[in-house]
mmCIF file of the N, C-alpha and C atoms, coordinates in Angstrom:
data_MODEL
# 
_entry.id   MODEL 
# 
loop_
_atom_site.group_PDB 
_atom_site.id 
_atom_site.type_symbol 
_atom_site.label_atom_id 
_atom_site.label_alt_id 
_atom_site.label_comp_id 
_atom_site.label_asym_id 
_atom_site.label_entity_id 
_atom_site.label_seq_id 
_atom_site.pdbx_PDB_ins_code 
_atom_site.Cartn_x 
_atom_site.Cartn_y 
_atom_site.Cartn_z 
_atom_site.occupancy 
_atom_site.B_iso_or_equiv 
_atom_site.pdbx_formal_charge 
_atom_site.auth_seq_id 
_atom_site.auth_comp_id 
_atom_site.auth_asym_id 
_atom_site.auth_atom_id 
_atom_site.pdbx_PDB_model_num 
ATOM 1   N N  . UNK A 1 1  ? 0.771   -1.182 -0.035  1.00 0.00 ? 1  UNK A N  1 
ATOM 2   C CA . UNK A 1 1  ? 0.010   0.000  0.091   1.00 0.00 ? 1  UNK A CA 1 
ATOM 3   C C  . UNK A 1 1  ? 0.909   1.272  0.024   1.00 0.00 ? 1  UNK A C  1 
ATOM 4   N N  . UNK A 1 2  ? 0.451   2.259  -0.857  1.00 0.00 ? 2  UNK A N  1 
ATOM 5   C CA . UNK A 1 2  ? 1.368   3.436  -0.869  1.00 0.00 ? 2  UNK A CA 1 
ATOM 6   C C  . UNK A 1 2  ? 1.067   4.400  0.452   1.00 0.00 ? 2  UNK A C  1 
ATOM 7   N N  . UNK A 1 3  ? 1.909   5.394  0.514   1.00 0.00 ? 3  UNK A N  1 
ATOM 8   C CA . UNK A 1 3  ? 1.870   6.320  1.614   1.00 0.00 ? 3  UNK A CA 1 
ATOM 9   C C  . UNK A 1 3  ? 0.569   7.007  1.724   1.00 0.00 ? 3  UNK A C  1 
ATOM 10  N N  . UNK A 1 4  ? 0.130   7.413  0.778   1.00 0.00 ? 4  UNK A N  1 
ATOM 11  C CA . UNK A 1 4  ? -1.100  8.373  0.882   1.00 0.00 ? 4  UNK A CA 1 
ATOM 12  C C  . UNK A 1 4  ? -2.414  7.680  0.307   1.00 0.00 ? 4  UNK A C  1 
ATOM 13  N N  . UNK A 1 5  ? -2.570  6.371  0.290   1.00 0.00 ? 5  UNK A N  1 
ATOM 14  C CA . UNK A 1 5  ? -3.710  5.678  -0.122  1.00 0.00 ? 5  UNK A CA 1 
ATOM 15  C C  . UNK A 1 5  ? -4.286  4.790  1.089   1.00 0.00 ? 5  UNK A C  1 
ATOM 16  N N  . UNK A 1 6  ? -5.431  4.357  0.931   1.00 0.00 ? 6  UNK A N  1 
ATOM 17  C CA . UNK A 1 6  ? -5.972  3.311  1.914   1.00 0.00 ? 6  UNK A CA 1 
ATOM 18  C C  . UNK A 1 6  ? -7.044  2.664  1.117   1.00 0.00 ? 6  UNK A C  1 
ATOM 19  N N  . UNK A 1 7  ? -7.256  1.456  1.505   1.00 0.00 ? 7  UNK A N  1 
ATOM 20  C CA . UNK A 1 7  ? -8.301  0.670  0.884   1.00 0.00 ? 7  UNK A CA 1 
ATOM 21  C C  . UNK A 1 7  ? -9.635  1.134  1.511   1.00 0.00 ? 7  UNK A C  1 
ATOM 22  N N  . UNK A 1 8  ? -10.657 1.097  0.677   1.00 0.00 ? 8  UNK A N  1 
ATOM 23  C CA . UNK A 1 8  ? -12.011 1.520  0.974   1.00 0.00 ? 8  UNK A CA 1 
ATOM 24  C C  . UNK A 1 8  ? -12.525 0.534  2.141   1.00 0.00 ? 8  UNK A C  1 
ATOM 25  N N  . UNK A 1 9  ? -12.155 -0.660 2.145   1.00 0.00 ? 9  UNK A N  1 
ATOM 26  C CA . UNK A 1 9  ? -12.726 -1.573 3.148   1.00 0.00 ? 9  UNK A CA 1 
ATOM 27  C C  . UNK A 1 9  ? -12.118 -1.246 4.543   1.00 0.00 ? 9  UNK A C  1 
ATOM 28  N N  . UNK A 1 10 ? -10.847 -0.557 4.523   1.00 0.00 ? 10 UNK A N  1 
ATOM 29  C CA . UNK A 1 10 ? -10.376 -0.070 5.879   1.00 0.00 ? 10 UNK A CA 1 
ATOM 30  C C  . UNK A 1 10 ? -11.224 0.984  6.380   1.00 0.00 ? 10 UNK A C  1 
ATOM 31  N N  . UNK A 1 11 ? -11.618 2.055  5.437   1.00 0.00 ? 11 UNK A N  1 
ATOM 32  C CA . UNK A 1 11 ? -12.600 3.028  5.783   1.00 0.00 ? 11 UNK A CA 1 
ATOM 33  C C  . UNK A 1 11 ? -13.722 2.525  6.438   1.00 0.00 ? 11 UNK A C  1 
ATOM 34  N N  . UNK A 1 12 ? -14.234 1.463  5.869   1.00 0.00 ? 12 UNK A N  1 
ATOM 35  C CA . UNK A 1 12 ? -15.528 0.810  6.319   1.00 0.00 ? 12 UNK A CA 1 
ATOM 36  C C  . UNK A 1 12 ? -15.360 0.179  7.722   1.00 0.00 ? 12 UNK A C  1 
ATOM 37  N N  . UNK A 1 13 ? -14.248 -0.335 7.880   1.00 0.00 ? 13 UNK A N  1 
ATOM 38  C CA . UNK A 1 13 ? -13.874 -0.837 9.251   1.00 0.00 ? 13 UNK A CA 1 
ATOM 39  C C  . UNK A 1 13 ? -13.897 0.259  10.219  1.00 0.00 ? 13 UNK A C  1 
ATOM 40  N N  . UNK A 1 14 ? -13.312 1.378  10.048  1.00 0.00 ? 14 UNK A N  1 
ATOM 41  C CA . UNK A 1 14 ? -13.261 2.581  10.873  1.00 0.00 ? 14 UNK A CA 1 
ATOM 42  C C  . UNK A 1 14 ? -14.572 3.081  11.214  1.00 0.00 ? 14 UNK A C  1 
ATOM 43  N N  . UNK A 1 15 ? -15.319 3.452  10.081  1.00 0.00 ? 15 UNK A N  1 
ATOM 44  C CA . UNK A 1 15 ? -16.477 4.371  10.205  1.00 0.00 ? 15 UNK A CA 1 
ATOM 45  C C  . UNK A 1 15 ? -17.846 3.394  10.053  1.00 0.00 ? 15 UNK A C  1 
ATOM 46  N N  . UNK A 1 16 ? -17.682 2.179  9.579   1.00 0.00 ? 16 UNK A N  1 
ATOM 47  C CA . UNK A 1 16 ? -18.912 1.531  9.356   1.00 0.00 ? 16 UNK A CA 1 
ATOM 48  C C  . UNK A 1 16 ? -19.377 1.585  7.914   1.00 0.00 ? 16 UNK A C  1 
ATOM 49  N N  . UNK A 1 17 ? -19.878 0.414  7.468   1.00 0.00 ? 17 UNK A N  1 
ATOM 50  C CA . UNK A 1 17 ? -20.352 0.535  6.000   1.00 0.00 ? 17 UNK A CA 1 
ATOM 51  C C  . UNK A 1 17 ? -21.475 1.531  5.693   1.00 0.00 ? 17 UNK A C  1 
ATOM 52  N N  . UNK A 1 18 ? -22.357 1.604  6.646   1.00 0.00 ? 18 UNK A N  1 
ATOM 53  C CA . UNK A 1 18 ? -23.572 2.336  6.500   1.00 0.00 ? 18 UNK A CA 1 
ATOM 54  C C  . UNK A 1 18 ? -23.125 3.935  6.274   1.00 0.00 ? 18 UNK A C  1 
ATOM 55  N N  . UNK A 1 19 ? -22.266 4.275  7.396   1.00 0.00 ? 19 UNK A N  1 
ATOM 56  C CA . UNK A 1 19 ? -21.693 5.530  7.272   1.00 0.00 ? 19 UNK A CA 1 
ATOM 57  C C  . UNK A 1 19 ? -21.014 5.862  6.010   1.00 0.00 ? 19 UNK A C  1 
ATOM 58  N N  . UNK A 1 20 ? -20.305 5.086  5.516   1.00 0.00 ? 20 UNK A N  1 
ATOM 59  C CA . UNK A 1 20 ? -19.455 5.280  4.220   1.00 0.00 ? 20 UNK A CA 1 
ATOM 60  C C  . UNK A 1 20 ? -20.397 5.528  3.047   1.00 0.00 ? 20 UNK A C  1 
ATOM 61  N N  . UNK A 1 21 ? -21.475 4.561  2.998   1.00 0.00 ? 21 UNK A N  1 
ATOM 62  C CA . UNK A 1 21 ? -22.582 4.649  1.966   1.00 0.00 ? 21 UNK A CA 1 
ATOM 63  C C  . UNK A 1 21 ? -23.359 6.007  2.175   1.00 0.00 ? 21 UNK A C  1 
ATOM 64  N N  . UNK A 1 22 ? -23.515 6.492  3.258   1.00 0.00 ? 22 UNK A N  1 
ATOM 65  C CA . UNK A 1 22 ? -24.229 7.672  3.409   1.00 0.00 ? 22 UNK A CA 1 
ATOM 66  C C  . UNK A 1 22 ? -23.360 8.997  2.826   1.00 0.00 ? 22 UNK A C  1 
ATOM 67  N N  . UNK A 1 23 ? -22.096 8.799  2.714   1.00 0.00 ? 23 UNK A N  1 
ATOM 68  C CA . UNK A 1 23 ? -21.325 9.989  2.116   1.00 0.00 ? 23 UNK A CA 1 
ATOM 69  C C  . UNK A 1 23 ? -21.644 9.916  0.786   1.00 0.00 ? 23 UNK A C  1 
ATOM 70  N N  . UNK A 1 24 ? -21.932 8.923  0.121   1.00 0.00 ? 24 UNK A N  1 
ATOM 71  C CA . UNK A 1 24 ? -22.331 8.833  -1.310  1.00 0.00 ? 24 UNK A CA 1 
ATOM 72  C C  . UNK A 1 24 ? -23.731 9.204  -1.636  1.00 0.00 ? 24 UNK A C  1 
ATOM 73  N N  . UNK A 1 25 ? -24.548 9.388  -0.566  1.00 0.00 ? 25 UNK A N  1 
ATOM 74  C CA . UNK A 1 25 ? -25.958 9.632  -0.778  1.00 0.00 ? 25 UNK A CA 1 
ATOM 75  C C  . UNK A 1 25 ? -26.254 11.190 -0.470  1.00 0.00 ? 25 UNK A C  1 
ATOM 76  N N  . UNK A 1 26 ? -25.175 11.916 0.174   1.00 0.00 ? 26 UNK A N  1 
ATOM 77  C CA . UNK A 1 26 ? -25.447 13.280 0.523   1.00 0.00 ? 26 UNK A CA 1 
ATOM 78  C C  . UNK A 1 26 ? -25.218 14.265 -0.658  1.00 0.00 ? 26 UNK A C  1 
ATOM 79  N N  . UNK A 1 27 ? -26.117 14.483 -1.562  1.00 0.00 ? 27 UNK A N  1 
ATOM 80  C CA . UNK A 1 27 ? -26.107 15.260 -2.533  1.00 0.00 ? 27 UNK A CA 1 
ATOM 81  C C  . UNK A 1 27 ? -27.522 15.630 -3.050  1.00 0.00 ? 27 UNK A C  1 
ATOM 82  N N  . UNK A 1 28 ? -27.743 16.613 -3.782  1.00 0.00 ? 28 UNK A N  1 
ATOM 83  C CA . UNK A 1 28 ? -29.118 17.012 -4.336  1.00 0.00 ? 28 UNK A CA 1 
ATOM 84  C C  . UNK A 1 28 ? -29.077 16.748 -5.789  1.00 0.00 ? 28 UNK A C  1 
ATOM 85  N N  . UNK A 1 29 ? -30.090 16.047 -6.349  1.00 0.00 ? 29 UNK A N  1 
ATOM 86  C CA . UNK A 1 29 ? -30.085 15.498 -7.691  1.00 0.00 ? 29 UNK A CA 1 
ATOM 87  C C  . UNK A 1 29 ? -30.323 16.838 -8.574  1.00 0.00 ? 29 UNK A C  1 
ATOM 88  N N  . UNK A 1 30 ? -30.838 17.890 -8.078  1.00 0.00 ? 30 UNK A N  1 
ATOM 89  C CA . UNK A 1 30 ? -31.095 19.142 -8.788  1.00 0.00 ? 30 UNK A CA 1 
ATOM 90  C C  . UNK A 1 30 ? -29.744 19.720 -9.126  1.00 0.00 ? 30 UNK A C  1 
ATOM 91  N N  . UNK A 1 31 ? -28.594 19.427 -8.568  1.00 0.00 ? 31 UNK A N  1 
ATOM 92  C CA . UNK A 1 31 ? -27.247 19.993 -8.728  1.00 0.00 ? 31 UNK A CA 1 
ATOM 93  C C  . UNK A 1 31 ? -26.838 19.439 -10.010 1.00 0.00 ? 31 UNK A C  1 
ATOM 94  N N  . UNK A 1 32 ? -27.240 18.191 -10.325 1.00 0.00 ? 32 UNK A N  1 
ATOM 95  C CA . UNK A 1 32 ? -26.590 17.496 -11.514 1.00 0.00 ? 32 UNK A CA 1 
ATOM 96  C C  . UNK A 1 32 ? -27.695 17.260 -12.779 1.00 0.00 ? 32 UNK A C  1 
ATOM 97  N N  . UNK A 1 33 ? -28.944 17.155 -12.494 1.00 0.00 ? 33 UNK A N  1 
ATOM 98  C CA . UNK A 1 33 ? -29.910 16.762 -13.365 1.00 0.00 ? 33 UNK A CA 1 
ATOM 99  C C  . UNK A 1 33 ? -30.950 17.809 -13.489 1.00 0.00 ? 33 UNK A C  1 
ATOM 100 N N  . UNK A 1 34 ? -31.512 17.666 -14.689 1.00 0.00 ? 34 UNK A N  1 
ATOM 101 C CA . UNK A 1 34 ? -32.729 18.641 -14.948 1.00 0.00 ? 34 UNK A CA 1 
ATOM 102 C C  . UNK A 1 34 ? -34.040 18.169 -14.288 1.00 0.00 ? 34 UNK A C  1 
ATOM 103 N N  . UNK A 1 35 ? -35.112 18.929 -13.976 1.00 0.00 ? 35 UNK A N  1 
ATOM 104 C CA . UNK A 1 35 ? -36.233 18.506 -13.492 1.00 0.00 ? 35 UNK A CA 1 
ATOM 105 C C  . UNK A 1 35 ? -36.919 17.350 -14.317 1.00 0.00 ? 35 UNK A C  1 
ATOM 106 N N  . UNK A 1 36 ? -36.738 17.511 -15.599 1.00 0.00 ? 36 UNK A N  1 
ATOM 107 C CA . UNK A 1 36 ? -37.345 16.590 -16.476 1.00 0.00 ? 36 UNK A CA 1 
ATOM 108 C C  . UNK A 1 36 ? -36.531 15.227 -16.382 1.00 0.00 ? 36 UNK A C  1 
ATOM 109 N N  . UNK A 1 37 ? -35.256 15.320 -16.250 1.00 0.00 ? 37 UNK A N  1 
ATOM 110 C CA . UNK A 1 37 ? -34.571 13.907 -16.107 1.00 0.00 ? 37 UNK A CA 1 
ATOM 111 C C  . UNK A 1 37 ? -34.931 13.292 -14.730 1.00 0.00 ? 37 UNK A C  1 
ATOM 112 N N  . UNK A 1 38 ? -35.103 14.148 -13.663 1.00 0.00 ? 38 UNK A N  1 
ATOM 113 C CA . UNK A 1 38 ? -35.546 13.570 -12.373 1.00 0.00 ? 38 UNK A CA 1 
ATOM 114 C C  . UNK A 1 38 ? -36.812 12.900 -12.383 1.00 0.00 ? 38 UNK A C  1 
ATOM 115 N N  . UNK A 1 39 ? -37.617 13.509 -13.111 1.00 0.00 ? 39 UNK A N  1 
ATOM 116 C CA . UNK A 1 39 ? -38.979 13.022 -13.266 1.00 0.00 ? 39 UNK A CA 1 
ATOM 117 C C  . UNK A 1 39 ? -38.934 11.614 -14.006 1.00 0.00 ? 39 UNK A C  1 
ATOM 118 N N  . UNK A 1 40 ? -38.328 11.564 -14.944 1.00 0.00 ? 40 UNK A N  1 
ATOM 119 C CA . UNK A 1 40 ? -38.049 10.517 -15.816 1.00 0.00 ? 40 UNK A CA 1 
ATOM 120 C C  . UNK A 1 40 ? -37.484 9.339  -14.917 1.00 0.00 ? 40 UNK A C  1 
ATOM 121 N N  . UNK A 1 41 ? -36.441 9.584  -14.196 1.00 0.00 ? 41 UNK A N  1 
ATOM 122 C CA . UNK A 1 41 ? -35.918 8.590  -13.414 1.00 0.00 ? 41 UNK A CA 1 
ATOM 123 C C  . UNK A 1 41 ? -36.913 7.953  -12.300 1.00 0.00 ? 41 UNK A C  1 
ATOM 124 N N  . UNK A 1 42 ? -37.657 8.862  -11.700 1.00 0.00 ? 42 UNK A N  1 
ATOM 125 C CA . UNK A 1 42 ? -38.555 8.527  -10.564 1.00 0.00 ? 42 UNK A CA 1 
ATOM 126 C C  . UNK A 1 42 ? -39.767 7.795  -11.290 1.00 0.00 ? 42 UNK A C  1 
ATOM 127 N N  . UNK A 1 43 ? -40.264 8.070  -12.427 1.00 0.00 ? 43 UNK A N  1 
ATOM 128 C CA . UNK A 1 43 ? -41.266 7.431  -13.187 1.00 0.00 ? 43 UNK A CA 1 
ATOM 129 C C  . UNK A 1 43 ? -40.887 5.999  -13.499 1.00 0.00 ? 43 UNK A C  1 
ATOM 130 N N  . UNK A 1 44 ? -39.670 5.833  -14.065 1.00 0.00 ? 44 UNK A N  1 
ATOM 131 C CA . UNK A 1 44 ? -39.229 4.383  -14.351 1.00 0.00 ? 44 UNK A CA 1 
ATOM 132 C C  . UNK A 1 44 ? -38.576 3.635  -13.246 1.00 0.00 ? 44 UNK A C  1 
ATOM 133 N N  . UNK A 1 45 ? -38.376 4.354  -12.086 1.00 0.00 ? 45 UNK A N  1 
ATOM 134 C CA . UNK A 1 45 ? -37.770 3.621  -10.777 1.00 0.00 ? 45 UNK A CA 1 
ATOM 135 C C  . UNK A 1 45 ? -36.546 2.667  -11.339 1.00 0.00 ? 45 UNK A C  1 
ATOM 136 N N  . UNK A 1 46 ? -35.583 3.234  -12.096 1.00 0.00 ? 46 UNK A N  1 
ATOM 137 C CA . UNK A 1 46 ? -34.444 2.438  -12.509 1.00 0.00 ? 46 UNK A CA 1 
ATOM 138 C C  . UNK A 1 46 ? -33.226 2.822  -11.660 1.00 0.00 ? 46 UNK A C  1 
ATOM 139 N N  . UNK A 1 47 ? -33.333 3.750  -10.674 1.00 0.00 ? 47 UNK A N  1 
ATOM 140 C CA . UNK A 1 47 ? -32.196 4.231  -10.132 1.00 0.00 ? 47 UNK A CA 1 
ATOM 141 C C  . UNK A 1 47 ? -32.636 4.922  -8.695  1.00 0.00 ? 47 UNK A C  1 
ATOM 142 N N  . UNK A 1 48 ? -31.734 4.700  -7.738  1.00 0.00 ? 48 UNK A N  1 
ATOM 143 C CA . UNK A 1 48 ? -31.967 5.365  -6.438  1.00 0.00 ? 48 UNK A CA 1 
ATOM 144 C C  . UNK A 1 48 ? -30.553 5.714  -5.914  1.00 0.00 ? 48 UNK A C  1 
ATOM 145 N N  . UNK A 1 49 ? -30.547 6.812  -4.935  1.00 0.00 ? 49 UNK A N  1 
ATOM 146 C CA . UNK A 1 49 ? -29.280 7.123  -4.325  1.00 0.00 ? 49 UNK A CA 1 
ATOM 147 C C  . UNK A 1 49 ? -28.709 5.791  -3.493  1.00 0.00 ? 49 UNK A C  1 
ATOM 148 N N  . UNK A 1 50 ? -29.648 5.106  -2.847  1.00 0.00 ? 50 UNK A N  1 
ATOM 149 C CA . UNK A 1 50 ? -29.314 3.970  -1.971  1.00 0.00 ? 50 UNK A CA 1 
ATOM 150 C C  . UNK A 1 50 ? -28.586 2.859  -2.815  1.00 0.00 ? 50 UNK A C  1 
ATOM 151 N N  . UNK A 1 51 ? -29.249 2.562  -3.911  1.00 0.00 ? 51 UNK A N  1 
ATOM 152 C CA . UNK A 1 51 ? -28.711 1.663  -4.864  1.00 0.00 ? 51 UNK A CA 1 
ATOM 153 C C  . UNK A 1 51 ? -27.380 1.942  -5.447  1.00 0.00 ? 51 UNK A C  1 
ATOM 154 N N  . UNK A 1 52 ? -27.306 3.210  -5.808  1.00 0.00 ? 52 UNK A N  1 
ATOM 155 C CA . UNK A 1 52 ? -25.888 3.768  -6.461  1.00 0.00 ? 52 UNK A CA 1 
ATOM 156 C C  . UNK A 1 52 ? -24.834 3.716  -5.359  1.00 0.00 ? 52 UNK A C  1 
ATOM 157 N N  . UNK A 1 53 ? -25.097 4.090  -4.046  1.00 0.00 ? 53 UNK A N  1 
ATOM 158 C CA . UNK A 1 53 ? -24.112 4.135  -3.003  1.00 0.00 ? 53 UNK A CA 1 
ATOM 159 C C  . UNK A 1 53 ? -23.751 2.819  -2.739  1.00 0.00 ? 53 UNK A C  1 
ATOM 160 N N  . UNK A 1 54 ? -24.433 1.843  -2.735  1.00 0.00 ? 54 UNK A N  1 
ATOM 161 C CA . UNK A 1 54 ? -24.142 0.334  -2.471  1.00 0.00 ? 54 UNK A CA 1 
ATOM 162 C C  . UNK A 1 54 ? -23.150 -0.163 -3.578  1.00 0.00 ? 54 UNK A C  1 
ATOM 163 N N  . UNK A 1 55 ? -23.488 0.319  -4.760  1.00 0.00 ? 55 UNK A N  1 
ATOM 164 C CA . UNK A 1 55 ? -22.741 -0.223 -5.935  1.00 0.00 ? 55 UNK A CA 1 
ATOM 165 C C  . UNK A 1 55 ? -21.446 0.487  -5.800  1.00 0.00 ? 55 UNK A C  1 
ATOM 166 N N  . UNK A 1 56 ? -21.327 1.650  -5.638  1.00 0.00 ? 56 UNK A N  1 
ATOM 167 C CA . UNK A 1 56 ? -19.968 2.313  -5.438  1.00 0.00 ? 56 UNK A CA 1 
ATOM 168 C C  . UNK A 1 56 ? -19.086 1.668  -4.421  1.00 0.00 ? 56 UNK A C  1 
ATOM 169 N N  . UNK A 1 57 ? -19.712 1.547  -3.275  1.00 0.00 ? 57 UNK A N  1 
ATOM 170 C CA . UNK A 1 57 ? -18.929 0.767  -2.128  1.00 0.00 ? 57 UNK A CA 1 
ATOM 171 C C  . UNK A 1 57 ? -18.472 -0.499 -2.643  1.00 0.00 ? 57 UNK A C  1 
ATOM 172 N N  . UNK A 1 58 ? -19.316 -1.404 -3.115  1.00 0.00 ? 58 UNK A N  1 
ATOM 173 C CA . UNK A 1 58 ? -19.136 -2.837 -3.516  1.00 0.00 ? 58 UNK A CA 1 
ATOM 174 C C  . UNK A 1 58 ? -17.851 -2.808 -4.554  1.00 0.00 ? 58 UNK A C  1 
ATOM 175 N N  . UNK A 1 59 ? -17.947 -1.829 -5.512  1.00 0.00 ? 59 UNK A N  1 
ATOM 176 C CA . UNK A 1 59 ? -17.025 -1.829 -6.596  1.00 0.00 ? 59 UNK A CA 1 
ATOM 177 C C  . UNK A 1 59 ? -15.520 -1.454 -6.041  1.00 0.00 ? 59 UNK A C  1 
ATOM 178 N N  . UNK A 1 60 ? -15.562 -0.499 -5.199  1.00 0.00 ? 60 UNK A N  1 
ATOM 179 C CA . UNK A 1 60 ? -14.193 0.088  -4.713  1.00 0.00 ? 60 UNK A CA 1 
ATOM 180 C C  . UNK A 1 60 ? -13.842 -0.585 -3.466  1.00 0.00 ? 60 UNK A C  1 
ATOM 181 N N  . UNK A 1 61 ? -14.461 -1.564 -2.846  1.00 0.00 ? 61 UNK A N  1 
ATOM 182 C CA . UNK A 1 61 ? -14.362 -2.147 -1.456  1.00 0.00 ? 61 UNK A CA 1 
ATOM 183 C C  . UNK A 1 61 ? -12.901 -2.481 -1.356  1.00 0.00 ? 61 UNK A C  1 
ATOM 184 N N  . UNK A 1 62 ? -12.262 -3.278 -2.295  1.00 0.00 ? 62 UNK A N  1 
ATOM 185 C CA . UNK A 1 62 ? -10.907 -3.893 -2.060  1.00 0.00 ? 62 UNK A CA 1 
ATOM 186 C C  . UNK A 1 62 ? -9.962  -2.887 -2.886  1.00 0.00 ? 62 UNK A C  1 
ATOM 187 N N  . UNK A 1 63 ? -10.251 -1.790 -3.325  1.00 0.00 ? 63 UNK A N  1 
ATOM 188 C CA . UNK A 1 63 ? -9.285  -1.002 -4.122  1.00 0.00 ? 63 UNK A CA 1 
ATOM 189 C C  . UNK A 1 63 ? -8.753  0.072  -3.232  1.00 0.00 ? 63 UNK A C  1 
ATOM 190 N N  . UNK A 1 64 ? -7.626  0.616  -3.586  1.00 0.00 ? 64 UNK A N  1 
ATOM 191 C CA . UNK A 1 64 ? -7.012  1.727  -2.892  1.00 0.00 ? 64 UNK A CA 1 
ATOM 192 C C  . UNK A 1 64 ? -7.695  3.011  -3.379  1.00 0.00 ? 64 UNK A C  1 
ATOM 193 N N  . UNK A 1 65 ? -7.836  3.886  -2.346  1.00 0.00 ? 65 UNK A N  1 
ATOM 194 C CA . UNK A 1 65 ? -8.408  5.241  -2.820  1.00 0.00 ? 65 UNK A CA 1 
ATOM 195 C C  . UNK A 1 65 ? -7.341  6.265  -2.234  1.00 0.00 ? 65 UNK A C  1 
ATOM 196 N N  . UNK A 1 66 ? -7.291  7.603  -2.658  1.00 0.00 ? 66 UNK A N  1 
ATOM 197 C CA . UNK A 1 66 ? -6.497  8.445  -2.283  1.00 0.00 ? 66 UNK A CA 1 
ATOM 198 C C  . UNK A 1 66 ? -7.179  9.751  -1.845  1.00 0.00 ? 66 UNK A C  1 
ATOM 199 N N  . UNK A 1 67 ? -6.693  10.432 -1.032  1.00 0.00 ? 67 UNK A N  1 
ATOM 200 C CA . UNK A 1 67 ? -7.192  11.717 -0.632  1.00 0.00 ? 67 UNK A CA 1 
ATOM 201 C C  . UNK A 1 67 ? -6.461  12.897 -1.377  1.00 0.00 ? 67 UNK A C  1 
# 
């Protein structure tokens, strides 16, 4: 492991997986999407903040991240 990186699983051990996932849920959709896009997502129910946060943590769990 390099000097300035840490595996995401170590962060999950320190703070807890639920806390780490909450970091990826703390944003407003209106900052990134238009109202029409948000309505389309909600209508089709193809995406949610919870699902995306879980996928991010799952994907990077054994990988090194840096600050």
